[in-house]
C-alpha positions as CSV (number, residue, x, y, z in Angstrom):
1,X,10.5,5.6,10.8
2,X,13.2,3.4,12.5
3,X,15.5,3.8,9.4
4,X,15.9,6.3,6.9
5,X,14.4,6.1,3.1
6,X,17.8,5.4,1.8
7,X,18.4,2.7,4.4
8,X,15.5,1.0,3.3
9,X,15.6,1.4,-0.2
10,X,19.4,-0.4,0.3
11,X,18.1,-3.1,2.3
12,X,15.1,-4.0,-0.2
13,X,17.6,-3.6,-3.1
14,X,19.9,-6.1,-1.6
15,X,17.3,-8.5,-1.2
16,X,15.4,-8.0,-4.6
17,X,16.2,-10.8,-6.4
18,X,15.3,-13.5,-3.7
19,X,12.4,-11.4,-2.2
20,X,9.3,-13.3,-4.1
21,X,10.9,-16.4,-3.2
22,X,11.0,-15.6,0.4
23,X,7.3,-13.9,0.8
24,X,5.6,-17.5,1.1
25,X,3.9,-17.5,4.5
26,X,0.4,-18.1,4.4
27,X,-0.5,-14.7,6.0
28,X,1.7,-12.7,3.4
29,X,0.0,-14.5,0.6
30,X,-3.6,-14.5,1.9
31,X,-3.0,-10.5,2.3
32,X,-2.0,-10.2,-1.2
33,X,-4.8,-12.2,-2.6
34,X,-7.2,-10.0,-0.5
35,X,-5.6,-6.8,-1.8
36,X,-5.9,-7.9,-5.4
37,X,-9.8,-9.0,-4.6
38,X,-11.0,-6.1,-3.0
39,X,-9.2,-3.6,-5.3
40,X,-11.3,-5.3,-8.3
41,X,-10.2,-2.5,-11.3
42,X,-12.5,-2.4,-14.1
43,X,-11.2,-1.8,-17.7
44,X,-11.3,2.0,-17.5
45,X,-9.7,2.4,-13.9
46,X,-6.1,3.6,-13.3
47,X,-4.3,2.0,-10.5
48,X,-1.6,3.4,-8.3
49,X,0.4,0.5,-6.3
50,X,2.7,2.6,-3.5
51,X,5.3,0.1,-2.0
52,X,4.8,-2.3,-5.1
53,X,8.3,-3.9,-4.6
54,X,8.7,-6.7,-7.4
55,X,5.3,-5.8,-8.7
56,X,3.5,-8.7,-7.3
57,X,0.0,-6.5,-6.9
58,X,0.7,-4.3,-9.8
59,X,1.1,-7.0,-12.1
60,X,-1.8,-9.4,-10.8
61,X,-4.2,-6.0,-11.3
62,X,-2.9,-5.1,-14.8
63,X,-4.9,-7.6,-16.8
64,X,-8.3,-6.0,-15.5
65,X,-7.1,-2.2,-15.2
66,X,-6.4,0.5,-17.8
67,X,-3.5,1.4,-16.5
68,X,-1.2,0.4,-13.7
69,X,1.6,2.5,-11.9
70,X,4.0,1.3,-9.6
71,X,6.1,3.3,-7.0
72,X,8.9,2.0,-4.7
73,X,11.9,3.7,-3.2
74,X,14.2,0.9,-4.1
75,X,15.4,0.8,-7.5
76,X,16.5,-3.0,-7.1
77,X,13.1,-4.0,-6.4
78,X,11.7,-1.8,-9.4
79,X,14.3,-3.6,-12.0
80,X,12.6,-7.0,-10.7
81,X,9.1,-5.8,-11.3
82,X,10.2,-4.1,-15.0
83,X,11.8,-7.6,-15.8
84,X,8.7,-9.5,-14.9
85,X,6.3,-7.4,-16.7
86,X,8.4,-7.7,-19.8
87,X,8.7,-11.5,-19.2
88,X,5.0,-11.6,-18.9
89,X,4.4,-9.4,-21.9
90,X,2.4,-6.8,-19.6
91,X,2.7,-3.6,-21.5
92,X,0.1,-1.0,-19.3
93,X,2.2,-0.9,-16.1
94,X,4.7,1.5,-15.6
95,X,7.3,1.5,-12.3
96,X,9.2,4.4,-11.1
97,X,10.8,5.8,-7.9
98,X,8.2,7.1,-5.6
99,X,7.3,7.1,-1.5
100,X,3.9,7.1,0.4
101,X,4.8,10.9,1.0
102,X,6.2,11.8,-2.4
103,X,4.4,9.6,-5.0
104,X,6.1,11.3,-7.8
105,X,2.7,10.9,-9.8
106,X,0.1,13.7,-10.9
107,X,-2.2,11.8,-13.2
108,X,-5.5,10.6,-12.8
109,X,-6.0,7.8,-10.1
110,X,-9.3,5.6,-9.6
111,X,-7.7,3.1,-7.1
112,X,-4.5,3.2,-4.7
113,X,-3.5,-0.1,-3.5
114,X,-0.4,-1.2,-1.0
115,X,0.8,-4.2,0.4
116,X,3.1,-5.1,3.1
117,X,4.8,-1.4,3.0
118,X,3.1,1.2,5.0
119,X,4.4,-0.3,8.2
120,X,7.7,0.9,7.9
121,X,6.5,4.2,8.6
122,X,5.9,6.0,11.9
123,X,2.2,6.8,13.3
124,X,2.7,10.3,12.2
125,X,4.2,9.4,8.7
126,X,1.3,6.9,8.1
127,X,-1.2,9.8,8.8
128,X,0.7,12.2,6.3
129,X,0.7,9.6,3.8
130,X,-2.9,8.9,3.9
131,X,-3.6,12.6,3.7
132,X,-1.5,12.6,0.4
133,X,-3.1,9.5,-1.0
134,X,-6.6,11.2,-0.2
135,X,-5.1,14.3,-2.2
136,X,-4.8,12.1,-5.1
137,X,-8.6,11.8,-4.9
138,X,-9.0,8.0,-5.7
139,X,-12.6,6.1,-5.5
140,X,-11.2,3.3,-3.4
141,X,-7.8,2.7,-1.5
142,X,-7.0,-0.8,-0.5
143,X,-4.7,-1.4,2.4
144,X,-2.8,-4.8,3.2
145,X,-0.2,-4.5,5.9
146,X,0.9,-5.7,9.3
147,X,-1.2,-3.8,11.9
148,X,-2.4,-4.8,15.3
149,X,-6.2,-5.9,15.8
150,X,-5.1,-6.5,19.5
151,X,-2.1,-6.4,22.0
152,X,0.8,-7.7,19.9
153,X,2.4,-10.6,21.7
154,X,6.3,-9.6,22.2
155,X,7.3,-13.1,22.1
156,X,5.6,-13.7,18.7
157,X,5.8,-10.8,16.7
158,X,4.9,-11.0,13.0
159,X,7.0,-8.4,12.5
160,X,10.7,-7.1,12.7
161,X,10.6,-4.5,15.5
162,X,13.9,-3.1,14.8
163,X,13.0,-2.0,11.2
164,X,8.8,-2.1,11.3
165,X,6.5,0.2,13.1
166,X,3.1,-1.2,12.6
167,X,0.1,0.6,13.6
168,X,-3.0,-0.4,15.4
169,X,-6.2,-0.8,13.3
170,X,-7.9,1.9,15.1
171,X,-5.4,4.3,14.1
172,X,-5.7,3.7,10.7
173,X,-9.4,3.8,10.5
174,X,-9.0,7.0,12.0
175,X,-6.3,8.5,9.8
176,X,-8.6,7.2,6.8
177,X,-11.8,8.7,8.0
178,X,-10.1,12.1,9.0
179,X,-9.4,12.3,5.2
180,X,-12.7,11.5,4.1
181,X,-12.9,7.8,3.3
182,X,-15.7,5.3,4.2
183,X,-14.4,1.9,5.7
184,X,-16.2,-0.6,3.6
185,X,-14.0,-3.6,4.3
186,X,-11.9,-5.1,7.1
187,X,-10.1,-8.4,6.7
188,X,-8.4,-9.8,9.5
189,X,-5.7,-12.3,8.2
190,X,-3.9,-12.9,11.5
191,X,-4.0,-11.1,14.8
192,X,-1.2,-8.9,13.3
193,X,-2.0,-8.6,9.6
194,X,-4.9,-7.4,7.8
195,X,-6.7,-5.6,4.6
196,X,-8.7,-2.7,5.0
197,X,-10.6,-1.1,2.3
198,X,-11.5,2.6,2.1
199,X,-13.8,4.3,-0.2
200,X,-14.8,7.9,-1.1
201,X,-18.1,9.0,-2.3
202,X,-19.0,11.9,-4.5
203,X,-17.0,14.4,-6.4
204,X,-13.9,16.1,-4.7
205,X,-15.7,19.4,-4.2
206,X,-18.7,17.7,-2.4
207,X,-16.3,16.2,0.2
208,X,-16.2,17.9,3.7
209,X,-13.2,17.3,5.5
210,X,-13.6,16.5,9.3
211,X,-12.0,19.0,11.6
212,X,-9.5,18.4,14.0
213,X,-10.0,19.3,17.7
214,X,-7.2,22.1,16.8
215,X,-9.5,23.8,14.3
């Protein structure tokens, strides 16, 4: 992580009031739409949206889900999300403080989503975050993010190198499969933006973790 959690939280809180208006790139909007489309909650599903920001994904999923829980490190972003939920009359969402590695949620989870947030973590932190998500035992994890499908063009980065730390698609896939997920979808939006859909089958007791080289 190139900045501390507190530094990221302060940066996003400062930008919260104008954040939605500024996220207008074709790639960002397409990625968000694909996350919602692939999450596809049923009426009895509980969704956990990590890095929820101003709640765009959480609020889009709420009409079809039993309950949606949004977690973010920025109180400013969470305040915007709560305000949007109230204005829209959506009462099956709950927003609170939490991070990828400390979601601050221990309830039932059927689907985990995240859009344009995990790239702030280092590669090792991403692996740790995916392990923690796996421990929540969701059936599906839908990740939309900045990620490298090939070699990034240093002259045209889709991300901000001073604050962002995107991973390759290969690293993310390895991290997911190491935790018992099966990759069921890969959506390439841009050479540096994509959506991964990962699912887990069977009960938790039936799943077998894949040993590492050290085990």
